[in-house]
N, C-alpha and C positions, 0 to 999 in steps of 0.2 A: 817781382818783375825786375829784370835787369834793364839797364839804360838802353841798350840796343833794341830790345824787345819793345820798350816804350816808344822809342823813336819810330820804329816800324809801324806800330799800331796807330800812332798819331797820324802818320803819313797815310795809312790806309783809310782811316776814318775821314780824313780830309778829302778823300776821293769820292765819298758818298755825297753826291750832289744831284739836284733835279735833272741836269743835263745828261746824266748817266742813268736816269730811270728811277731815282730815289723819290719816295713820296715826301711831302712837306714834313711829316712827322719823323721819318727816318733821317732826313737832312738835319732837322733841329736836334734830334737826339745825338747824331754822330758829331755835329758841331759842338754841342755842349760837352760831350764826353772827351773829344779831342782837346778842347780848351782846358778842361779840368785836369786831364793827364799831363798836359804840357805845363800848366801852372804848378800842380802838386810836385812834379819832379824837376821843376825849374829848367825845362828844356829850352834852350835858345833857338830862335827861329832859324838861324843859319845851319843848325845841326839836323833839323827835321828833313828827312829824305824827300826830295821832290823828283818825281819821274818826268823826264823831258819827253819820253816817248812811251806810248802804251804798248805793252807786249800783246802778242796774239791771244794770250790767255783770256783777256777780257772778252774778246769776241767768242772764243771757243767754249767757254763755260756754258753758253746757251745750248750748244749741241749735246753736252753731257746731261744737262737738266732735261732736255727734250727726251733723251733716251730713257731716263729714269721715269719721267711722267708717262711714257708709253706703257709702263708696267704698274702704274698707279702709285709710284714711290715719290716722296718729296725729298728734295735735296737741299741741304743747308750749305751756303757757301760764304766765305769771307776771304778777301784777298785772292791769293792764287790757289786756294785749297777748298775742298768741299767734303761733306760726308753725308751718308745716308745709311739706313738700317735695312737689311734684308734678312728677315727671320732673326736669329740670334747673332748674326754677323754685322760688324761695322765696316762699311766700305769707305775708304779715305781716298780722295782723288786729288792728285797734284796736277793742276792745269799746265804749269810751266813745263813739266816733264812729259805731259800727256801719258800719265801712268796712274794706275789704281791699285790699291792694296786691300785685301780682305783680312780683317782682324777678328779673332774670336776671343771671348772672355775666358779667362783661366783664373785659378786661385791667386796668381801673382800679377794680375792685371790683364792687359790684352796681349795676345801673341799673334804674330803675322803668320797666316797660313797660305797666302797666295799673293803674288805681285806680278802684274802684267802691264804691258804698254798698250795704248790705243783705245779708241772709242769702239771699234768693232768687237774686240775681245770683251769689253765691258758689256756691250749689248748681248753677246752670246752668253755671258755669265748670267745676266738677268733673265734671259729666255729659259735657262735651266733651273735657276734658283728662286726667282721672284714668285710670290704667291700668285695664283691665277686670279685674273680680274674677270668679273662677270658683268655682262651687259643686261640691262632691263628691257632692251629692245627685242623685237621679234625677229626670228631668223628667216 
């Protein structure tokens, strides 16, 4: 891991706090990991990135997660990105750009097969490609 990546990760881990919805266990784990990374790599406090304002991405990831949950899909997110699986495809979402990418496995790793902007196009993709969910309720 290079120095810039470590600084970014420590900064993101420090944002995992109860006031932002983290559980006590998540907060403790993130705090411990951030401290360990900073100590192991001798990162001075003044170099660790501190955000003075929160971008809209923090608020908007909830909408993307809601869209995924409508189709019974679970989204994993960290920082300004998230991912989820739809069949054999890996969907990567960049909240800051409001853009999503479909990647499929190939012998040389993952290859990008589609890139689109916006939540609406993401929801349309899920309508076409997500596995059907069945309700146990009566019609």
